[in-house]
N, C-alpha and C positions, 0 to 999 in steps of 0.2 A: 429270255436272255437279251433279245433284241430290244424289248421294251424297257428293260432295266438299265441298259447302257446309256441312253440319253439322260436319264435321271442322275446317274453317277457323274456323267460329264458336266451336267449343270451344277451339281454340288461342288465339283472340283474347280469349276470356272468362276463360281460366285465370289469367292474372296478376291480373286484378281479383278473382277468387275467393280467390286466395291472400292478397292484401293485406287483403281484407275479413275473412278468418279471423284474420289477424294482429291486426287492430284489435280484434275482439271477444274474441279469446283473451287479449289483454293485459289485459283487464278481466274476469276470471272472476267468476261469480256467487258472492257470499258465502254461506257455509253458513247453513242455516236458523237455527241458534242465535245467529249473529252478526248477522243481518239488522237487528235493531232495537237492537243493543248500542252503547255509546258508542265502541266500537273501530272502527266503520264510518263512513267519511266519503265521501259521494257514491258509495255503493255499492262502495267499495274499502276494504280493511283498512288501518287506520292503524298501521303497524308500529312507528313511533316510540313511540306510546302503549302498544302491546302489550309492547314490550321495556323499558319504563321500570322501574327497580328501586324502584317505589313501592308495591308490594303490602303489605298489612297481614297477610294470612293466607295459608296454603298454598293454600287453595281459590281465592284470586284468581289465582295463577299456574297452577293446574290448569285453570281456565276459559280463561285466555289461551292456554295450550298446546293445549287442545282446539280452540279456534277456529282457530289457525294450522295445526294438523295436519289439520283437516277441509278447510281451504282448499287445502292442498298436495295432499290426496287428490283433490279435485275438479279441480284443475289437471292432475294426472297423467292423469285420465280424459279431459280435454279435449285434452291433447297426443296421446293415443292416437286420439281421434276425428279430429283434424286430419290426423294421419299417414295414417289410413285413407282419408279423403276425397281427399287429394292423390294417394295411391297409386292410387285408382280411375281417375283421369283420366290416369294415366301409362301410356304404351304398355307392355304386358306383355312380359316376357322370353320370347322364342321358344324352343322346345325345341331340344335339341342336334341339329345337323344330321347327316345320314347320313355325310358324309365329314369331320366335325369331330372333332378329337382332344379328349380330356378336358381337357388343358391349355388348349387354345384356348377351350373352353366356359367353364372357370373364369375365364379372363381376361375373356371377354365378360360373364360374370355380374357380376364385380367392377366392370367399367365401367358396367354397367346400374345396379347398386346405388349407385355413386357419383353417377350422374346423378339417381337418385331422391332421394338425400339432398340434393343441391344444389337440387333443385326444392322439397323440403320445408323446408330450412333457413330461408328468409326468414320462413315462417309460424311456425316453432317458436322462432326466436331470442328474441322478447320473452317467450314463455311460459317458456322455460328460464331466462331471467334472473330472471323473477318467482319461479319455483320455487326458485332458489338463494337468493333473499332470504328466502323463507318458511322454508327449512331453517335458514338462519343465525339467523333470528328465534326459531325453536323452541329452538335450542341456547342462545341468550341467555336466554330465559325459564326454561329448565331450570337455568341457572347462578344466576339470581336466586332461584329456588325453593330451591336448595341453600343459599344464604346465609341464608334465613329458617328453614330446618329445622336439625336437629341430629342428631348420632349418639349412640347410647346403647349401652353395654356392660353386660349384666346377668350377674353371677356369683353363685354360691351355694356355701355350705360345708355339707355336701359338694356337690361338683359333680355334674352329671348330672341336675339337676332339669328337668322340663318346664315351660315358661313359657306361660301362657295369657293372652290379652286378650279378655275376653268369652267367646265360643264358638270362638275361633280359637286353635289351637296354633301358637306362633311358633317353637318349637325347643327345643333342650336347652342348658343352661348349660355352659360360658360361651357367651353368646349376644350377637352384635353386630347391632344394628339401625341401619340407615342411613336418612337422609332422613326423620327422624321429626318430625312437626309439634310445635310447642311448646305442646302442650296436655296437661293432666293425664290420665294413663291408669293404670288399675288393672291391675297385673300380678299373676298368681297363680302362685306356684312350687309345684309338686307333685312329691314324691319318695316312693317307697314306703318305709314305715316311719317317715315324718316327718309332722308336721302341715303342712297347707297354709299358705303364707305370703302374705298380701295386702299389696301394696306399691304406693302411688300415687306416680308420679314424672312430671315433665314435662321433655322435652328442652329444651335451651337453644339458641337460634338461633346458628348458626355455630360451635358448640362440640361437642366430643366429651367426654361425661362417663361416668364409670364408677361403677357401684353394685354393692355386694355385700350379700347377706343371709345370715344363718346360720339354717338350717332346724332347727327343734326336733324332736328325736327323740321318737317316741311313748314315753310313760313306761310303767312297769309297773302303773300304777294305772288304774282304770276311767275312760274318757274322759268319762263323765257328770259326774264330780266335778272335772274339770280346770279351771284358770283360765288366762286369756291374760296371761302375765306381761308380754309386750312391750306389749300394749295398756295395761296398768295403768301402765307406766313412760313410755310415749311420748305418751299423749294429754294435750294441754295443758289446764291448768285454773289458775285463780287462787284457788280456794276451798281454804282450809286444811282445812276439814272433809272435803272430797273426798279430799285426801291421807290424812287419818286413816282414812277409810273403806277406801281401797285397802290401807293398811297392815293394817287388821283382816282384810281378805279374805286377804292373804298369810299372816298369822299363823294364821288358822283353817285354811287349806289345809295349812300345815306340820304342825299337830297331826293332821289327818286322814291326811296322808301317812304319818306314823309308824305309826299304827294299821293303815293299809292295807298297809304294808310287812310288818308282823308277820303279818297274815292271809295275804298272798301267800307269805311264807317258810314258815309252818306248812303251808300247802296243798301247797307243793312237796315238803316233807319227807314229808308224808303220802302224796302221790300218786306219789312217786318209786318206780319198780318195783324190788323187791328182786332181787338176783342169783339166777340159777337154781342149784338144788342141785348138789352135786358130781356130775359125770358118772361113769358106770360105768367108762369107760376113761380118765378124767382123773386125772393124778397130783396129789398133794397140792400140789406146787409150782405146777403150772399153775392149780389151783383158787385158791390163795392169790393168785397174780398177777392172775387175773381179778377176784377180789373187790376187790383193791386198786385196779385200774383203774376198777371200778364206783364205789368210794368217791371216787376222784379226780374222776370225772365229776360226781358229785353235789356235791362241794365246789366245783368250778369253776363249776357253775351257780349255787350259792348265793353265791359270791364275786362273780360278775357281777351278780347281783341286788342285792347290797349296794353295789357300785360305782355302779350306776345310781341307787340310792336316795340315796347320799351326794352324788352329783353334782346330783341334783334338789334336795336340801336346800340345797346351796351356792348354787344359782340363786335359791331362795326367800330365803335369808338376804341375799344380795347385793342382791336387789330391795328387801328391807325397808330395808337401809341407805341405798339411793339415795332411797327415799321419805322417809326421815327427813331426808336432806340437802335434799330439795325443801322440806320443812317449814321447816327452818332458813333456807334461802334466802328463802322467802316471808316469813319473820318477821324477816329481817335488817334492821337499822336502821343508818344511817350516823351515828355520833356524833362529837363534837368534843372536843378537849382543848387548852386554852390553856397554852402553855409560857411561864414567866416570862422577862422580857427579859434578866435577868442570866445565864440559861442558854443564850442564843442569841448566836452570834458570826457577824458578817457580814464577809467578807474583801473585799479590794480587787477592783475590776472587772478581769475578764480579757478583753481585747479580742479574743483569738483565739477563745475560747469564747462571747463576747458574753453574759457573765453574771457576776453577783456570786456568790462562794462563800458557802455558809452551813453552819454546823455547830451541832448542839445535842445536849446530853446530858440524859437524863431518867431518873430512878430514884425515883419516888414512887408510893405507893399501888399501884394495879393495873397500872401501866405501867412498862416498863423498855426503853429503846432508846437507840441513838446514831444521830442523823440527820446525813447529809452529802449535799450536792448543790449546786445552783445556782439562782439567780434569773435566768431569761433576760430580757434587755432589750437593745434596740438601743442603739448607741453614743450617738446624739443624746439619747435619753431618759436614759441613764445619767449623762450630764454634768450633768443638771438635778436628780438625786436626791441628797439629803443625808440619810443615815440618822441618825435620832434614837434612839440605842441605848436610852434610858430608856423610850421610848414604842413601840419596835418590838414588834409582837405576832405571834408564831408560833402558828398554829392547825393542829393535827394532826387528821386525820380517821381514824377507825377504825370497824370493824364490831363490833356487840355479840355477838361470838362468844367465849364464855367458855371458858377452858382451865384445868383443875384440875391443880395440881402441888404436892405436899407439903402438901395441905390448904389451899392458897391459890389464889385465882382471879385469873387474868391475862386481859388483853384484848390479844393480840399481832397481831390482823389489821388492820394499818395500811393505809389506802387512799390517803393523799396528805397534802399540806400546802400552806399558803399564808401569806404574810406581809402584814401591814398596817402601813403607815408613812405618817404625815402624811395620814391619811384615805383613802389609796389602797391597794388590795389587789393583790398580785402573786402569780402561781402559783409554786410551787417544784417543781423536778425533784428529788425526794428519794429517797434510798435509806435504808431502815431496817435497822440492824444490831442484832440481838437477842442476848442472852447465850447462850453455848454450852450451858449447862445447860438452857436453855429449848428451843432448836432441836434439840438432840440427843435430847430426850424423844420416844419412839415416838409418843405421841399428838399431837405438834405437827404431823405431816405432814397430818393431816386438816384442821386449822385452816388451814394454808398452802394446801391444795388449795381449800378453800372460799373463802379470801380471793382467790386467783387467779380462781376462777370468778366471784365477785361483781364483782371489779374489771374483768374483761373483758366482763361482761355475758352470758357464756355459761356456764351451769352445767356443771361437770365434777365430779360428786359422787364421793367416795371417791378423788379424785386420778386418776381414770381419764381417759385421753385418748380421742380419737375412735375410734382403732383398737381400744383395749381394750373400749370400749362396743359397738362393732360386733361384736366377737367374742363378747361375753358376752350382749348383750341385743338385738341386731339393729337398733340405730340405724344407718341406712344413708345418712345425709345427708353423710357425709364424702366429699370428692372426692379420688380418688387422683391425685397429680401424675403427669404423663406424663414422668418423668425419662428414659425410654428414648430420647426424641427427641434429647437433648443429645449422647450419644456417637455416634449415627448422623449427626447434623449435622456434628460435628467430623470424623468419618471422611470424609464426602463433601467437606467443605471442604478437607481434607488432600489428597484425590485431585485436587480442582480445582487447588489450588496446584501439586501435582506435575506435572499436565498442562501448566499454563502454563509452568513452568520447563523442562519437556521441549521444548515448542514453541520457547522462546527459544534453547535449546541447538541444536536442529536448524536454526533460522534462521541462527545463526552459522556452522553447518557448511555451509549453502548458500552463504554469502558466501565461505567458504574454498575450497569446491570450484570456484566460478566464477572464482576468482582464478588464472588460468593464463596463461602467457606465450603471446602470439600466434605465437611461433616454435616452439612445441612440436609434436612429431610428431602425425599424425592419430590414432594409437592412444590417446595421452594425452587428446586432445580428446574421443574417444568415451567414455573412462572418466570424464572430468570431467563430461560431459553426463549419464551414467547416475547419477553420484553426486549431481548437483544434483537430478535428478528424484526420486531416492530420499529425499534429505533434505527436499525439499518435501513429499512425501507424509507423511513422519513428522512434519513440522512441522504439517501440517493435522490429523493425528490427535491430536497433543499439544494443540493449541489447542481442538479439539472436545471432548476428554476434560476438559480444564481448565474450559472454559466450562460444560459439563454438570454437572460436579462442584460448581462454585461456585454455579450456579443451584439445583441440587437441595438442596445443604446449606443455602442461605439459606431456601428454601421450607420445609424440614423444621423449621428453627430457629424461623421466624416463625409458622408455622401448625400 
């Protein structure tokens, strides 16, 4: 009786122990780092606040994810502890009996395990539910972090450069970096035989950007006398004297490079090993062929030296031209020209274009142009306007960019125009047509390029666009458009539409197969049933493919 009483007491106390464990386990202790954080309310993590997409920095989401991950880890440990405690009070599985078959023992073991799991389940149910919430919260925090971070692809010409960030090697170009914080990072591109290239770039939240740099090959000249052409061209300054200083640096480097090239060339000729004398058993023809090969080798080496020298001078010359354009741009002034009223013609209002037409011809002094365009104006305002042709004033804006042609100076860089009438000024959407003998002059292209650069507010010296500059001087701010997405999206959408059409066709086939006379023989019923099942399966596949294609195509096109 005494031995039986403890067993009865244990059985009576076991449910109370299980429910006590469930109550405490449903409120696991918060991790140490979260105990005093704003994400803990009444000793319990506030998952709504943790998963809110209101983080300002990557570190915010990293902290939140760490808090949730630590809590999930502690909860897993608690689940194991509860399982062990409940299992200790459960009657153990007896060993296999002497006359018990293996199948009987396995069946009894499974039944025992099911009973243990049923005993443990009430205590673990709230813990497992909370653990699922934590896992879902961690995934949500990770998605929020991804929306704040960005992807970056780094490429180099030539490719194969090793990219470093501080003391960490990130990989070889072309290199794709994912989930990058939107903070400026200095990347260093290193490739044997080329100068290291330092580039600072910041990823953009929620975007994938692509950057390319051109590595400068080590020249034939002593590195101690080298200059950093990219730095001279890309470092911003508003001081004209600084531009002049940089121009002087490039000009002086060019003069030194010419002398250094002559020294290197003479040294190569002097140090180039002469061909061995004619051998005792070597024929005259073989000797002549060997000498010719030796001379060709020397000429090839000297030609390569000259090629690299010319390429270097071209880089210096182009850099000097760009600096001169910078000087012109910094000195550029927007001037005005008043066109007499009798040279200006204002046409009737065009309600479709919502503007008055305007035409002007000017051929005086240093200006020659034909202007055509419109004066944009809403219909209500246009009804109230009465053009006083004697007092209409057309003001043309142009840049002080002089162009010499035939011993005469022109100013063809027109920036815009405006009209004044009855004390009110209206903008003009103007197009300037210049004489053919002016625009066909080879020197006019530079003026036009500078005009475009100044008008757009983005200097594009020498008429070079962003790609040309990137190839020649390493400006890497141009973003390469991801045009590859468009054909992929179109292909996926086409697959989606095809899948939907396929599903509709199979759906019609289901109706046709099911339309069978009730008086048909059993064999036809069986065949009709098989046809219906087959068409239903194909219909499901068609709709699934169509839906997946449409969804994937839309996601690729939008994101």
